[in-house]
Backbone bond lengths (Angstrom), bond angles and torsions (degrees), N, CA, C in turn:
res aa  C-N    CA-C-N  psi(-1)  N-CA   C-N-CA  omega(-1)  CA-C   N-CA-C  phi
1 X - - - 1.447 - - 1.553 108.57 -
2 X 1.432 113.64 128.58 1.542 109.69 -171.79 1.514 108.46 -87.60
3 X 1.339 116.14 172.98 1.453 123.78 -179.84 1.482 109.03 -57.39
4 X 1.300 121.41 -44.33 1.446 119.73 178.24 1.510 117.66 -61.15
5 X 1.260 114.51 -42.04 1.438 125.53 170.67 1.603 113.04 -56.61
6 X 1.289 112.93 -45.64 1.461 116.32 -179.32 1.619 109.66 -64.04
7 X 1.361 111.23 -48.09 1.488 116.84 -178.07 1.514 110.42 -62.16
8 X 1.374 115.38 -40.86 1.568 114.25 179.20 1.391 112.57 -67.33
9 X 1.478 119.26 -33.62 1.433 124.81 179.30 1.468 111.29 -61.71
10 X 1.398 117.08 -42.65 1.426 123.62 -175.87 1.508 105.66 -68.39
11 X 1.232 120.98 -37.75 1.527 124.54 -176.69 1.619 106.23 -72.65
12 X 1.277 122.37 -3.91 1.461 125.20 170.82 1.569 111.43 -61.24
13 X 1.369 109.11 -33.87 1.431 120.72 177.95 1.360 120.05 -83.34
14 X 1.448 119.76 3.44 1.409 124.78 -174.27 1.459 113.03 -71.57
15 X 1.334 120.62 -29.30 1.479 121.42 178.17 1.471 111.71 -61.92
16 X 1.349 115.52 -38.63 1.556 114.18 176.88 1.459 111.87 -75.48
17 X 1.304 121.73 -31.95 1.449 120.63 179.23 1.541 108.84 -69.96
18 X 1.393 121.47 -32.41 1.484 123.92 -177.85 1.438 105.00 -78.92
19 X 1.401 126.04 -36.63 1.353 127.90 179.48 1.607 110.84 -60.87
20 X 1.231 112.52 -51.88 1.447 119.30 -173.95 1.606 110.57 -64.22
21 X 1.300 109.75 -35.53 1.572 121.78 177.75 1.502 105.88 -64.21
22 X 1.305 116.33 -53.07 1.478 120.53 -170.15 1.708 107.33 -69.38
23 X 1.325 116.44 -40.22 1.419 119.66 176.57 1.565 110.76 -66.79
24 X 1.369 109.71 -39.73 1.460 114.30 -177.30 1.539 110.67 -57.88
25 X 1.408 108.61 -41.58 1.516 110.02 -175.75 1.633 110.22 -68.97
26 X 1.260 115.55 -25.48 1.539 112.79 177.70 1.552 108.83 -73.25
27 X 1.309 120.32 -16.85 1.437 120.45 170.69 1.467 110.66 -81.15
28 X 1.436 113.97 -43.63 1.450 120.89 -166.48 1.565 110.35 -71.48
29 X 1.234 119.85 -44.89 1.472 125.50 -168.94 1.582 110.50 -68.78
30 X 1.334 118.71 -45.09 1.445 118.24 171.00 1.412 115.31 -66.35
31 X 1.210 118.29 -46.94 1.637 121.44 172.88 1.374 109.81 -48.00
32 X 1.381 119.46 -59.36 1.472 125.15 -175.73 1.483 110.39 -54.38
33 X 1.205 119.29 -45.65 1.552 123.03 -169.76 1.697 102.52 -74.14
34 X 1.266 113.89 -52.81 1.475 113.56 -172.43 1.506 111.18 -68.34
35 X 1.259 123.22 -46.11 1.480 124.51 178.11 1.530 111.43 -70.18
36 X 1.267 122.25 -30.84 1.472 126.21 -171.34 1.610 98.78 -77.59
37 X 1.294 124.65 -46.26 1.427 126.20 -176.47 1.647 106.24 -67.59
38 X 1.492 111.56 -39.57 1.386 110.90 -176.19 1.547 111.36 -66.13
39 X 1.316 116.76 -37.89 1.464 125.12 -174.66 1.631 105.73 -69.28
40 X 1.249 117.26 -31.17 1.437 124.24 176.99 1.490 112.42 -69.18
41 X 1.314 118.43 -42.20 1.444 120.81 -173.10 1.507 110.01 -95.69
42 X 1.396 120.10 -28.46 1.484 118.22 -174.22 1.589 113.27 -72.89
43 X 1.242 109.24 155.21 1.618 114.59 177.84 1.615 103.21 -136.15
44 X 1.352 108.84 165.78 1.505 117.36 179.32 1.370 119.27 57.15
45 X 1.372 122.27 -139.91 1.449 120.57 -179.13 1.483 126.02 -62.60
46 X 1.418 108.30 -23.70 1.510 119.64 175.27 1.400 107.60 -71.35
47 X 1.315 124.38 -42.17 1.443 123.62 174.59 1.435 110.02 -64.42
48 X 1.258 124.76 -40.02 1.483 125.94 -178.91 1.530 109.84 -64.11
49 X 1.334 120.42 -42.05 1.514 124.61 179.55 1.628 107.91 -66.17
50 X 1.308 116.13 -43.56 1.457 121.68 172.79 1.474 118.90 -56.68
51 X 1.291 109.34 -44.34 1.598 116.81 -179.50 1.501 107.05 -71.18
52 X 1.356 122.44 -34.42 1.489 131.17 -174.46 1.687 102.63 -62.46
53 X 1.361 112.36 -49.23 1.420 117.68 -174.94 1.552 110.99 -67.67
54 X 1.350 118.27 -41.41 1.469 124.33 171.09 1.434 111.70 -57.63
55 X 1.323 120.98 -46.38 1.503 122.48 -177.74 1.481 112.00 -68.59
56 X 1.406 115.28 -30.44 1.425 115.43 -176.57 1.618 111.55 -66.83
57 X 1.426 113.32 -38.53 1.416 116.17 -179.93 1.461 108.67 -80.73
58 X 1.283 121.38 -28.39 1.624 127.47 -169.19 1.614 96.29 -77.12
59 X 1.254 120.99 -49.47 1.393 120.75 -157.16 1.535 111.67 -93.42
60 X 1.295 115.37 -29.00 1.483 114.45 -177.73 1.466 111.13 -64.91
61 X 1.313 114.31 152.71 1.516 122.51 -176.62 1.564 100.34 -78.79
62 X 1.418 112.89 129.73 1.553 120.17 179.76 1.562 110.88 -64.20
63 X 1.321 114.79 -36.36 1.563 111.92 -177.97 1.466 107.76 -63.24
64 X 1.391 120.99 -39.66 1.499 119.53 -176.78 1.436 108.41 -69.34
65 X 1.351 119.83 -40.47 1.479 118.22 173.92 1.420 119.89 -60.83
66 X 1.291 119.48 -36.60 1.468 123.76 164.70 1.506 118.72 -50.85
67 X 1.353 110.05 -51.25 1.478 114.93 179.75 1.524 111.12 -66.96
68 X 1.343 116.81 -37.48 1.464 122.02 -175.52 1.471 108.54 -64.85
69 X 1.281 118.49 -47.08 1.548 121.47 -174.74 1.579 110.56 -78.61
70 X 1.236 114.49 -28.40 1.527 116.64 -172.27 1.495 113.62 -89.63
71 X 1.530 113.21 -38.15 1.411 123.06 -171.98 1.497 112.73 -108.66
72 X 1.259 119.19 -29.48 1.515 121.11 -172.92 1.572 108.90 -92.39
73 X 1.376 115.21 -48.55 1.527 114.80 -179.58 1.420 118.08 -55.99
74 X 1.344 125.10 -32.84 1.415 123.43 171.03 1.613 115.07 -54.68
75 X 1.331 116.82 -23.20 1.364 122.17 -176.86 1.660 107.57 -70.52
76 X 1.251 112.69 -27.81 1.478 115.35 -177.34 1.533 109.75 -112.78
77 X 1.481 111.95 24.04 1.456 117.96 167.68 1.471 114.51 85.46
78 X 1.378 121.73 10.66 1.476 123.00 174.29 1.416 106.80 -106.07
79 X 1.347 120.10 123.44 1.384 126.32 -172.68 1.639 109.47 -120.25
80 X 1.169 119.84 110.58 1.485 121.96 174.07 1.448 110.63 -119.14
81 X 1.401 111.96 148.08 1.438 120.81 -174.13 1.654 105.13 -70.18
82 X 1.347 113.25 164.39 1.524 112.40 177.35 1.435 111.46 -73.51
83 X 1.351 117.34 -33.51 1.521 110.15 170.80 1.459 120.86 -65.46
84 X 1.294 116.01 -27.76 1.504 118.44 176.73 1.525 107.51 -71.02
85 X 1.320 118.52 -49.72 1.503 125.91 -176.10 1.569 107.55 -55.19
86 X 1.386 110.85 -51.96 1.503 115.66 -178.26 1.510 118.08 -59.68
87 X 1.378 113.44 -45.38 1.346 117.66 179.68 1.539 112.53 -72.81
88 X 1.253 116.83 -37.53 1.479 118.57 178.70 1.574 110.31 -66.36
89 X 1.322 118.63 -46.54 1.512 122.46 -176.30 1.557 107.46 -67.39
90 X 1.284 119.45 -45.43 1.402 118.74 -175.02 1.523 112.66 -73.68
91 X 1.435 111.88 -38.00 1.480 118.57 174.88 1.535 111.72 -61.65
92 X 1.365 121.69 -52.19 1.370 117.14 -177.57 1.605 115.39 -72.50
93 X 1.225 117.50 -23.02 1.452 123.44 169.54 1.558 107.23 -61.81
94 X 1.298 111.41 -51.99 1.605 110.87 -175.78 1.589 103.74 -71.29
95 X 1.208 125.24 -34.80 1.356 131.30 179.99 1.607 110.68 -56.63
96 X 1.338 112.72 -40.15 1.370 122.57 174.87 1.556 113.64 -54.15
97 X 1.331 108.90 -50.67 1.497 116.27 179.90 1.630 108.38 -69.65
98 X 1.315 114.43 -41.64 1.401 120.03 175.58 1.482 116.62 -52.47
99 X 1.452 113.73 -41.16 1.471 115.50 -177.84 1.504 115.40 -62.94
100 X 1.277 115.95 -26.18 1.516 127.69 178.11 1.652 107.70 -67.51
101 X 1.274 110.19 -40.83 1.503 118.70 -178.04 1.594 103.22 -68.88
102 X 1.266 115.39 -43.23 1.504 118.09 177.88 1.576 114.93 -61.74
103 X 1.296 109.36 -42.87 1.477 114.96 176.95 1.456 114.44 -69.57
104 X 1.280 117.31 -37.66 1.530 117.75 178.40 1.538 107.69 -74.03
105 X 1.236 120.49 -30.12 1.517 121.23 -177.29 1.518 107.61 -70.70
106 X 1.363 121.45 -39.44 1.356 126.45 172.93 1.513 116.16 -60.25
107 X 1.484 108.86 -45.03 1.478 113.57 178.70 1.509 115.66 -68.16
108 X 1.296 112.60 -17.52 1.530 119.98 -178.73 1.586 110.13 -75.73
109 X 1.334 113.27 -16.39 1.594 117.24 -178.35 1.462 106.98 -73.17
110 X 1.358 116.92 134.98 1.498 118.69 172.67 1.495 117.57 -61.23
111 X 1.334 113.80 122.62 1.479 120.49 -173.11 1.461 112.21 -54.64
112 X 1.267 117.27 -26.74 1.472 121.94 -175.82 1.523 114.14 -66.82
113 X 1.309 110.66 -28.92 1.502 113.53 175.55 1.644 111.19 -63.90
114 X 1.267 111.05 -49.20 1.578 112.78 176.37 1.560 110.20 -58.66
115 X 1.335 112.73 -44.38 1.516 114.47 -176.16 1.493 110.16 -59.44
116 X 1.363 120.72 -39.20 1.391 125.86 178.83 1.555 111.30 -69.40
117 X 1.263 118.08 -34.74 1.479 123.74 178.55 1.414 108.48 -66.83
118 X 1.425 123.06 -43.93 1.427 128.63 179.00 1.557 110.21 -67.05
119 X 1.294 113.88 -37.58 1.510 117.83 176.22 1.428 119.65 -64.62
120 X 1.456 113.56 -25.98 1.465 127.16 179.93 1.654 109.00 -82.50
121 X 1.438 112.82 -7.98 1.388 112.66 -179.15 1.563 117.49 104.39
122 X 1.311 118.23 -2.66 1.447 125.55 -179.19 1.525 105.35 -74.38
123 X 1.320 111.50 144.91 1.458 120.01 172.31 1.390 111.85 -75.11
124 X 1.302 117.78 158.07 1.472 123.07 -176.15 1.554 111.37 -63.03
125 X 1.363 117.51 -35.78 1.465 123.45 169.20 1.404 118.32 -57.67
126 X 1.326 111.30 -41.94 1.563 119.94 -176.49 1.501 106.97 -75.08
127 X 1.301 119.22 -40.08 1.346 119.68 177.61 1.690 114.32 -61.20
128 X 1.319 107.88 -36.52 1.509 110.52 176.19 1.412 116.31 -74.52
129 X 1.339 123.81 -35.53 1.426 125.58 176.08 1.542 111.71 -79.43
130 X 1.372 125.84 -31.64 1.336 119.73 -177.20 1.513 116.41 -102.18
131 X 1.405 118.38 -11.79 1.442 119.89 -179.60 1.585 109.89 -120.32
132 X 1.297 119.87 -49.99 1.394 123.88 -171.86 1.438 116.37 -74.31
133 X 1.425 114.06 -52.88 1.534 119.99 -175.58 1.601 111.42 -67.28
134 X 1.260 117.91 -46.12 1.468 115.48 174.36 1.575 115.31 -44.51
135 X 1.299 113.23 -47.89 1.433 120.49 -174.91 1.549 106.88 -72.84
136 X 1.298 113.63 -43.54 1.479 116.68 -173.01 1.568 110.42 -68.99
137 X 1.230 120.25 -29.33 1.393 125.94 -176.99 1.462 110.60 -72.72
138 X 1.315 115.32 -37.32 1.469 119.48 172.98 1.438 111.76 -65.65
139 X 1.261 117.79 -46.34 1.532 119.76 175.78 1.645 119.84 -57.92
140 X 1.310 102.76 -35.21 1.531 110.54 -170.94 1.589 111.31 -87.23
141 X 1.459 115.50 -14.74 1.369 123.44 -170.65 1.619 108.93 -50.91
142 X 1.234 122.69 -43.95 1.546 124.26 -173.78 1.542 104.90 -66.72
143 X 1.428 120.01 -38.47 1.375 119.48 177.83 1.513 114.80 -65.07
144 X 1.347 112.27 -32.93 1.536 114.33 -179.25 1.540 111.64 -71.67
145 X 1.351 116.12 -29.25 1.522 123.85 176.30 1.474 106.21 -65.34
146 X 1.288 119.39 -45.82 1.492 123.38 -176.05 1.609 106.88 -66.10
147 X 1.384 113.56 -41.23 1.485 109.54 -179.08 1.464 112.06 -73.55
148 X 1.408 122.40 -18.03 1.519 121.50 175.27 1.540 104.32 -73.84
149 X 1.289 123.78 -31.44 1.520 122.85 -178.75 1.517 99.53 -75.60
150 X 1.183 127.45 -38.87 1.480 121.56 175.02 1.392 119.68 -61.65
151 X 1.437 110.12 -31.45 1.584 115.82 174.91 1.453 110.47 -74.48
152 X 1.360 124.12 -34.52 1.367 125.20 173.72 1.503 109.57 -60.82
153 X 1.124 121.91 -47.81 1.550 126.48 -178.56 1.501 111.72 -67.25
154 X 1.353 112.88 -36.07 1.492 113.64 177.09 1.536 114.31 -64.60
155 X 1.270 117.75 -18.43 1.495 118.72 -179.91 1.475 108.45 -67.78
156 X 1.175 129.27 -14.83 1.497 130.38 174.07 1.486 109.71 -58.31
157 X 1.363 122.00 -17.75 1.388 123.61 175.24 1.476 116.90 -87.26
158 X 1.315 119.31 -9.38 1.408 117.25 -178.42 1.445 116.89 -73.90
159 X 1.366 116.37 -13.18 1.468 120.01 172.59 1.433 111.80 -54.12
160 X 1.528 118.85 -26.57 1.387 119.49 -174.32 1.556 112.59 -77.66
161 X 1.344 118.68 -2.14 1.373 121.99 175.68 1.479 109.24 -116.69
162 X 1.308 119.99 24.36 1.526 128.96 168.79 1.519 109.01 85.96
163 X 1.233 123.45 6.94 1.588 117.05 -177.47 1.640 99.95 -87.92
164 X 1.408 103.84 144.62 1.491 119.29 -179.25 1.497 106.93 -89.63
165 X 1.215 114.87 72.85 1.496 116.27 172.09 1.493 113.15 -88.59
166 X 1.376 118.41 -160.71 1.594 115.52 -178.66 1.413 107.34 -72.29
167 X 1.318 123.68 -34.34 1.443 118.78 -174.95 1.427 106.91 -75.19
168 X 1.276 124.75 -37.17 1.519 121.06 177.49 1.400 110.83 -64.81
169 X 1.347 124.63 -38.15 1.485 128.65 174.96 1.367 109.31 -62.67
170 X 1.441 126.07 -38.99 1.315 130.84 175.92 1.530 112.87 -54.81
171 X 1.312 109.94 -49.74 1.538 122.49 176.64 1.517 109.14 -52.48
172 X 1.254 115.46 -54.28 1.485 126.05 -175.16 1.590 105.72 -58.10
173 X 1.276 116.85 -51.95 1.410 121.41 -177.88 1.545 111.14 -65.72
174 X 1.238 117.53 -39.60 1.445 119.23 175.65 1.494 115.19 -54.18
175 X 1.481 110.65 -44.81 1.550 109.55 -179.51 1.516 112.39 -75.47
176 X 1.354 120.99 -13.98 1.428 123.08 -179.06 1.581 109.26 -87.24
177 X 1.464 114.24 -41.61 1.404 119.52 -176.98 1.387 117.38 -82.00
178 X 1.385 121.38 -24.29 1.340 124.59 -174.47 1.605 112.98 64.77
179 X 1.390 112.94 32.14 1.479 116.20 -174.90 1.479 104.10 -133.41
180 X 1.192 124.50 70.27 1.555 121.95 -176.98 1.550 111.12 -58.76
181 X 1.329 112.26 -43.85 1.546 113.22 -174.18 1.607 109.93 -59.08
182 X 1.395 114.63 -46.51 1.388 119.05 -179.57 1.520 112.89 -64.45
183 X 1.386 115.55 -40.27 1.444 119.97 179.87 1.550 112.84 -66.63
184 X 1.297 116.73 -48.14 1.418 116.15 -171.02 1.608 109.14 -75.56
185 X 1.325 113.07 -33.25 1.516 117.57 173.83 1.528 109.80 -60.13
186 X 1.270 119.17 -42.01 1.500 126.58 173.33 1.558 111.11 -62.51
187 X 1.372 117.88 -38.39 1.440 119.77 171.51 1.526 116.18 -61.46
188 X 1.218 112.35 -47.03 1.541 123.08 175.99 1.478 104.23 -55.81
189 X 1.263 122.16 -54.68 1.567 126.76 179.46 1.534 106.72 -55.30
190 X 1.285 120.88 -37.41 1.551 125.89 -168.46 1.564 99.27 -69.61
191 X 1.309 116.51 -55.88 1.532 119.55 -178.88 1.546 112.49 -58.15
192 X 1.395 116.85 -34.41 1.372 120.56 173.24 1.560 114.54 -57.25
193 X 1.408 113.22 -54.24 1.405 121.84 178.24 1.513 112.82 -55.04
194 X 1.437 117.58 -37.12 1.380 115.07 -173.19 1.628 102.91 -84.13
195 X 1.269 127.08 -36.67 1.480 126.27 -174.93 1.518 114.64 -82.13
196 X 1.430 121.90 -25.77 1.350 122.68 -168.83 1.633 106.82 -67.15
197 X 1.241 121.42 -46.91 1.409 119.52 -177.28 1.587 112.57 -60.41
198 X 1.372 119.42 -27.52 1.372 124.14 177.94 1.570 105.83 -72.63
199 X 1.346 116.10 -41.36 1.429 119.86 175.29 1.496 112.97 -62.67
200 X 1.165 120.88 -38.65 1.557 120.94 177.86 1.426 110.00 -65.84
201 X 1.571 114.53 -42.25 1.420 115.29 174.75 1.531 113.50 -57.07
202 X 1.280 117.74 -42.67 1.368 126.01 -175.11 1.528 108.07 -60.56
203 X 1.340 120.80 -48.01 1.426 124.93 175.00 1.431 111.35 -52.09
204 X 1.396 119.11 -50.85 1.287 123.32 -175.44 1.546 111.74 -66.43
205 X 1.334 119.00 -38.28 1.401 121.19 176.34 1.618 111.27 -62.83
206 X 1.327 115.67 -39.02 1.273 125.17 -174.02 1.714 106.41 -63.80
207 X 1.345 114.83 -39.49 1.436 121.23 177.67 1.407 106.23 -60.89
208 X 1.412 120.49 -52.29 1.356 126.23 -173.15 1.564 111.51 -60.58
209 X 1.408 113.04 -40.48 1.381 111.12 172.85 1.525 123.23 -61.59
210 X 1.433 107.97 -43.85 1.459 117.58 168.96 1.599 116.71 -51.80
211 X 1.430 112.59 -42.09 1.444 117.50 174.82 1.524 111.61 -57.76
212 X 1.364 110.60 -47.03 1.466 115.17 -171.23 1.608 108.89 -67.06
213 X 1.279 115.74 -34.77 1.481 117.73 177.08 1.483 114.50 -64.77
214 X 1.420 112.52 -33.35 1.411 120.05 -176.28 1.616 106.37 -70.03
215 X 1.383 114.17 -41.64 1.425 117.12 -178.71 1.646 110.60 -63.43
216 X 1.376 108.64 -43.81 1.482 116.09 176.65 1.417 115.58 -57.09
217 X 1.363 114.72 -46.13 1.497 117.98 -179.70 1.476 112.29 -68.00
218 X 1.418 115.58 -21.41 1.544 113.20 -177.88 1.537 108.72 -85.29
219 X 1.264 122.70 -11.08 1.457 120.90 176.76 1.421 112.26 -75.47
């Protein structure tokens, strides 16, 4: 089997990789925004509970969560598809990290802006939506691009719950072709081809954000 055939065979699993990534992002972004904002605003026991939820998803090993949700939950009568489990686990794990980017972005906003908005009669929720979040989202955008790349690379684990992604296809081809070096080098290249355009976009976005900060600082 030639290198081109191996590479093409690996990309047969790209549909699953792309699907898990897209669905995972649908879990990650709302989780990051909701829990990041909640952790920023909450105090006392509520903040402790929110932080505990974030840390569970952020600190737990993804591989163990995949096995737990896919192989253990059916024992108690809860059956989830491999796609659902994979996208949920990877998405919420990524969202846990994203929530900290959201919180840090909000904390980086000068407190005086919020105080001025409240002094002018704006509600706290309005100050958050109109003043803090727009600035914070611009600052956290590069971090979200990096987390998206992390999500793509994390899909390599979904083969453990029977999904035929690029990694699973590489395993199948390696068993047939008896060429593990060529196959896994091609797999590495395949992930590079998928992730590199996102990396380039992230660099461009970071430059745009820096330019925006410079214009803002100059006012």
